[in-house]
N, C-alpha and C positions, 0 to 999 in steps of 0.2 A: 182660753180660746186655743184651739189646735191649728197650727199653720199647715198649709199644704206643701207638697214637695216643690211646687212652683215658687212659693214664698221663700223656702229655704234656699233654693237656687238663686233667687234674686238677692237675698242677703249675702250669700257667698260671693256673688259677683260684685256687690258693693264693697265687701271686705277686700277683695282682690284689687279693685280700682283704688281704694284708699291706700293700700300697701304700695301701689304703683305711683302714688303722689297726687291723685286727683281728689280735691276736697270740695269742688263745686262743679255743677253741670254748666251753669251760666251765672257768672257773678254780676251783682248789681253795680259794682264799681270796679274800676281798673286797679290791679295790684301793682304796687311799687316793689318789685322783687329785690331791688338793691337794698331796701331798708329792712329786709327780713333776715339779713345775716346768713347764718348757716342753717336756719330752719328751712327744711324742704317743704314743698307744698303738701298739705295734709298732715303735717306734724302735730297740729293741735286737735286733730279729729279723734273722737272717742264715741263709742256707742253709748247712748244715755241709759243709765241704770242697767247695764248689761248683766251684772251679777244678780240683780233682783229678778231678771227675766226668767230665772230657773225656778221660780216659785211654783207650788202645785197648780196644775191646770194650765201652766204657761211654760213649756219647756224652753230651755236655752236654745239659741240659734244653732242650727246644724253646722258643723265645720265645713269649710269649703271642700267641694268634691273635685271637679276638674281644675279649679283655680289653684288649689294648693299644690298641684303638681308642677306649676310654673315656678321656677327658681328666680326669685326677685333679687336684683343686685342691691336692694336696700336692706340694711340691717336695722332691726328695731330693738330697742332695749327699754326696760321700765324706767320711768322718769321719777319714781319715788312715790310720794304720798298720793299724787293725783291718779296714778294708775294708768294714765293715757300713754300710748306709745310715743317715744321720741325717736325720730328718724335721723340717722347720721349717714352721710355719704361724702366722698371727696368732692370738693367744689372748686372749680377754677375761677379765676377772676372774671367777673361778668362785665363786658364792655358796655359803654353807654350806647344808646340808640344812635343811629347814623346822623340824624339832624342835630341831636344834642351834642354829639361828639364833635361835629364840624363847627358848631357855634362856639363851644368851649375852646377848641383848637385855634380858631381864628382870633379869639380874644387873647389867648396865651401867646400865640406866635407874633401877633402885632406888637406885643410889649418887648420882644427881644430886639436889642439894638446891635447885637454881634452874633457871630456864629457860635461863640462859646455860650452865650446866654440862650440861644436857640437849642443847642444840644442839652443844656441843663433842663430846659423846659420839656424837651422830649423825654428825658430820663424820668421826669415826674408825671408824665402824661399817661393816663390809664384809659383813654377813650378808644384805643385800638386793641382788639382782642388778641392780635398776634404777639403782643408784648408778653402775655402770660405763658406762651409756649416757647418763646425764643430764649437763647442764652444771653445774647448781647445786643445792644443797640448798634446798628450799622449806619452811622451818620454820613460821613463822606471820607474820601481820601484825595490827596492832591493839594493843589494850591487853594488857599482861602479865597483869593480873588483871581479870576481868570476870564479871558475873553471867550473861552470855549468850555461849555458845561455839558457833561455827558450824563444822561438820565436813563437808568436801566429799569428793570421790572421789580426785582426784589432780591434780598440776600439769599444765598444758598448755604449749604452746610459749612463750607470753608469760610465764608464770610461771617456766618453766625459765630464760629469759634474765634475768628480773628477780630471781630468788631469793626470790620472795614468792608466796603463794597468792592466787588470785582477783584478778588485776590486768588481765586481758584484757577482752573485751567482756562476758563472763558476769560477771566481777567488778564491772564498772561497773554492770551491772544489779542485782547483789546490793547494792551500796552504795545504789542508789536505793530498793530494797525496804526496807532497814533504815532509811533516812531517813524513809520513809513511816510508820514506827512510832516515830519520834523517836530513832533511834540513828545514830551515826556511827562511823567507824573508830576513833575515840579511846576508845569505850566498848564495843567488842565484841572478841572474840578469835577469829580465823579461821585454820583449819588444814585439813589433809586426812588421809585414812586412810593414805596413803603419802606420803613426803616427797620423792620423786624422780619425774620425768616418765616414764611408760611410753612406750616407742618407738611412734611413730605415734599417740599419744594413745589407745591401747587401754585397756580396762578392766584394772585391776590383778588379778593372779591371787590366789587364796586364800593361796598360799604367800608372796607378796610382802606382802600385808596382815598375815599372821600374823607375819612378821619385824618389821614396824613396830609391831604392836599394843602391846607393852610400853612403847614410848616414848610412844605416844599416851595410854595409860592414865596414865602418870606425868605427862604434860603436863596432863591433865585434873585430876589431883590438885593440881598446882602452881598452875594457873589458878583452881581452886575455883569453878566457875560454879554458878549456881542452876538453869540450864536448858541442855540440850544440843539443838542443832538439826542433824539429819543432812540434808544437801542432796543429793538425787539418789538413784536406786535402789541403786547400788553401795554408797554410804556408809550408807544406811538398813539394808540387809541386814547389812553388817558390824557396825554399831553395835548394832543391835537383835537380832542373831542370828536373823533371819527369812529366809524363802525367798520370800515373796510379792513381787509387783511393787510399784512405788512408788505406783501408784494405790490399792492396797489398804492400804499402810502409812501414807500421808500423813494428816495431820490427826488422828492418834490419839495420846494421851499414854500413855507407858510409863515404866517406871523402869529405869535402868541402874545396876548396882552396881559402883562403882569404889572400890577400897580398902575403907574402912569407911563409905562414904557411898552412899546411893541417890539418884540424880539424875534428876529428870523429863526425859524426852526426847521429841522429836516429829520426824517426818520431813516434808519438803516437797519440792516440785519443784525441779529444778536450773535455775538461770538460763539455762544453755545450751539447755535444752529449751524454756524460755519464749520465747527468741529465735526458735526454729524454729516454735513453736506459740503464738502470742500469745493465742489463745482460752483457753489454760489459765491465764492470769494471774489469772483470777477465783478459781480454786482456791487458788493461791498466796496471794492476798490474804486468803482465809478463814483459812489457816494462820497468816499474819502477825498477824491480829487475835487469834487464840488465844494466840500468843506474847506479844503486848503485854499481854493480860489477865492472863496467868500471871505476868508480871514485876511 
């Protein structure tokens, strides 16, 4: 049987889709990609009896026309006796799904009875995808126990290299702000909503924050602060469960329920924003005076 040009083009398109990693249009069952290891989607696909297709009266499929002009990032190599292509590509650590990561994190975090145990649990936790791109875990700096706990958004470049939160220019300004109300690193506890640096210093996604949330809640329980201070819009929204911008959230006291405690919390402007907008330091100073008065 002689195929038409339309059939050749269809087979060329299917070949290209397979090279791109598609091995099913609609699967009957869900795929557990974590169990597939380094095998990319479509790795086991092979045209049935492709060599025999070139028998007389049945020419072999025509090579891809427009499709083969596309340079695929996937490199295929023969797999040996089977003759089917084996696809290899760099593969980053795949995080767990959001709900699964939070469930696992809550169980692990609850078992930690000290900050040292909680840090060790975070070192072994793979439920947050940020871990695969970061250099170091940024757990906390300052006092293990304090009546004042500062919670920022995420580590940046300097923090990623040092393994501590708020150590860059923004952190230096934060230290000056705390010194203005009589506080030093020795009597505050400083951490972030997520414990690893997001690529490019982007804002953490809700899924990344959700995966780290059980550890942060357990950390708050172990530190036992009298006051929580959310620094910056992202941290304020995550900690306060709000959707408003930081200018609407800052300077207002709320209560956050952590375990069996209700802890007063306030949001203020991020030091990085104050470095870009010095005129806003007046608003931050008003927030700092409220914090000092509350303490």
